[in-house]
C-alpha positions in Angstrom: 24.6 34.7 4.5 24.4 31.2 6.2 27.5 30.3 8.3 27.2 26.7 7.4 26.0 24.2 5.2 22.1 23.4 6.4 21.2 19.5 5.9 17.9 18.7 6.2 17.4 15.3 7.1 14.8 12.2 8.7 16.7 10.2 11.0 15.1 7.1 9.9 15.6 7.5 6.1 18.3 5.3 5.0 19.1 7.5 2.4 19.8 10.4 4.8 21.7 7.8 7.2 24.1 7.3 4.5 24.6 11.3 4.2 24.9 11.4 7.7 27.8 8.6 8.1 29.9 10.4 5.6 29.6 14.1 7.2 30.2 12.4 10.4 33.2 10.6 8.9 34.7 13.4 7.2 34.2 15.8 10.4 32.9 18.7 8.1 30.1 20.5 10.6 26.7 21.0 9.1 23.4 22.8 10.3 21.4 20.0 11.0 17.9 20.3 10.4 15.7 17.3 11.1 12.0 17.2 9.6 8.9 15.2 9.8 7.9 13.5 6.5 3.9 14.6 7.3 4.7 18.1 8.2 7.6 19.1 5.8 8.2 22.9 6.5 8.1 25.6 4.1 11.8 26.2 4.4 12.7 22.6 3.9 10.2 22.6 0.5 12.2 25.8 -0.8 15.5 23.7 -0.9 14.2 20.6 -1.9 11.1 21.1 -4.1 10.6 17.2 -4.8 10.2 17.2 -0.7 12.8 14.2 -0.3 15.6 14.0 2.1 18.7 14.1 2.5 19.6 17.6 0.9 22.0 19.8 1.7 22.5 23.5 1.0 26.1 24.5 1.1 25.8 27.9 0.6 27.0 27.6 -3.2 24.9 24.7 -4.4 22.0 22.5 -3.0 22.8 18.7 -3.6 19.9 16.7 -3.7 21.2 13.1 -3.9 22.6 11.0 -0.7 25.2 9.8 -2.8 26.2 12.8 -4.2 26.4 14.3 -0.5 28.3 11.4 0.7 31.1 12.4 -2.1 30.7 16.2 -1.4 31.6 15.5 2.6 34.3 13.0 1.8 36.2 15.3 -1.2 36.6 18.0 1.7 38.1 15.4 4.4 38.5 12.1 4.0 40.5 10.7 7.2 39.8 7.6 6.8 40.1 6.7 3.7 36.3 6.0 2.4 36.8 6.9 -1.2 40.1 4.3 -1.6 38.0 1.8 -2.9 38.1 -0.1 -6.5 35.3 0.4 -8.8 33.7 -2.7 -7.7 32.8 -0.4 -5.0 31.0 2.2 -6.7 29.2 -1.2 -8.8 27.8 -2.6 -5.4 26.3 0.9 -4.6 24.9 1.2 -8.1 22.9 -2.6 -7.2 22.1 -1.3 -3.9 20.5 1.8 -5.1 18.8 0.1 -8.3 17.7 -3.5 -8.0 18.2 -3.9 -4.3 16.2 -1.1 -3.0 13.6 -2.1 -5.6 13.4 -5.4 -4.2 13.3 -4.0 -0.8 10.4 -1.6 -1.4 8.3 -4.5 -2.9 9.1 -6.3 -0.1 8.6 -3.8 2.9 5.6 -2.3 1.1 4.1 -5.4 0.0 0.6 -4.3 0.1 1.3 -1.3 -2.1 2.4 -3.7 -5.1 -0.8 -6.3 -5.4 0.4 -7.3 -8.8 3.6 -8.4 -7.4 4.7 -11.8 -5.5 6.5 -10.5 -2.3 8.4 -13.7 -1.8 9.9 -13.2 -5.5 10.7 -9.9 -4.7 12.3 -10.7 -1.3 14.5 -13.8 -3.2 15.6 -11.1 -5.8 16.9 -8.9 -2.7 18.3 -11.9 -1.2 20.4 -12.6 -4.7 22.4 -9.6 -3.7 22.8 -9.9 0.2 24.1 -13.4 -0.6 27.2 -11.8 -2.8 27.9 -9.7 -0.6 28.0 -12.4 2.4 30.7 -14.0 0.0 32.4 -10.7 -0.6 32.5 -10.3 3.2 34.2 -13.7 3.7 37.0 -13.5 5.9 37.1 -10.0 6.0 35.5 -7.3 8.5 34.7 -4.9 5.7 33.7 -5.1 2.0 37.3 -4.2 0.8 39.7 -5.3 3.7 39.9 -4.3 7.6 38.5 -1.0 7.5 35.1 0.3 5.8 35.1 2.3 2.4 32.2 4.6 1.0 30.4 1.1 -0.1 30.2 -0.3 3.4 28.3 2.8 4.9 26.5 3.7 1.7 24.8 0.1 1.7 24.7 -1.0 5.3 21.7 1.6 5.9 19.5 -0.4 3.5 20.6 -3.8 4.5 19.4 -2.7 8.0 16.1 -1.6 6.8 15.8 -5.0 5.3 16.7 -7.4 7.9 14.0 -5.3 9.8 11.2 -6.3 8.0 11.7 -9.7 9.6 14.8 -10.1 11.8 13.6 -13.9 12.6 13.5 -14.8 8.7 16.7 -12.6 8.1 18.7 -14.7 10.8 17.3 -18.1 9.4 19.0 -17.5 6.2 22.8 -18.3 7.6 24.6 -15.5 6.3 27.0 -15.1 8.9 29.5 -12.7 7.6 26.7 -10.3 6.3 24.8 -10.5 9.6 28.4 -10.1 11.5 28.8 -7.0 9.3 25.3 -5.6 9.8 25.4 -6.4 14.1 29.0 -4.4 14.1 27.5 -1.5 12.5 24.8 -1.3 14.7 26.7 -1.7 17.9 29.5 1.0 16.7 29.7 4.6 18.2 29.3 6.2 14.5 25.9 4.6 14.4 24.8 5.9 17.5 26.1 9.5 16.8 24.3 9.5 13.4 21.0 8.3 15.1 20.7 10.7 18.0 17.1 12.1 18.1 16.6 15.7 17.4 13.3 17.4 17.7 11.8 18.4 14.1 13.2 22.0 13.1 11.3 25.0 13.6 11.8 28.7 12.1 14.0 30.6 14.7 15.0 27.6 16.8 19.2 27.3 17.9 21.6 25.4 15.4 21.8 22.2 15.9 25.4 21.7 14.9 26.5 17.9 13.5 29.8 16.4 12.5 
């Protein structure tokens, strides 16, 4: 019988990043198993038949969606009150995971979508980001002076979008959004969840996280 939940993750994946952020904030300890997406181990595929990260085996169930992993961790312990947010926070996560993520992919991986115009797709993403910039006006986070789940569910995807073209992103004059992202990237929590680990191999010692 496993002693701790097993989290399969890939360091740079924004979905996996948001899961690690919530686990880190909750203080729940897990066995972290880093994988390479080009060389997925059989034990990972047995847990995640879709071959996607993150996925967690709690010992009682398998949770294969990053948002559900965040909720699982925070339901056990939420010392910073990440779940204390209005319905608007959940609505923003819906928009992030739906139209914004689609537009992000169409922009970042434009050669895969030759029938789409990258500038148009980037403009769609920008509409969402301008709404976030307005939401952040005069506030450290989306809903006040401290982060909620929505902040940490969205920031990894904002980071991915901004890094497509940092010069272009800086030129959009979204000051509050840029400050929000910069503060996130400079935070101790971001450093903690972005620590590098070697790819998991059968028989290796546990990597405790959280």
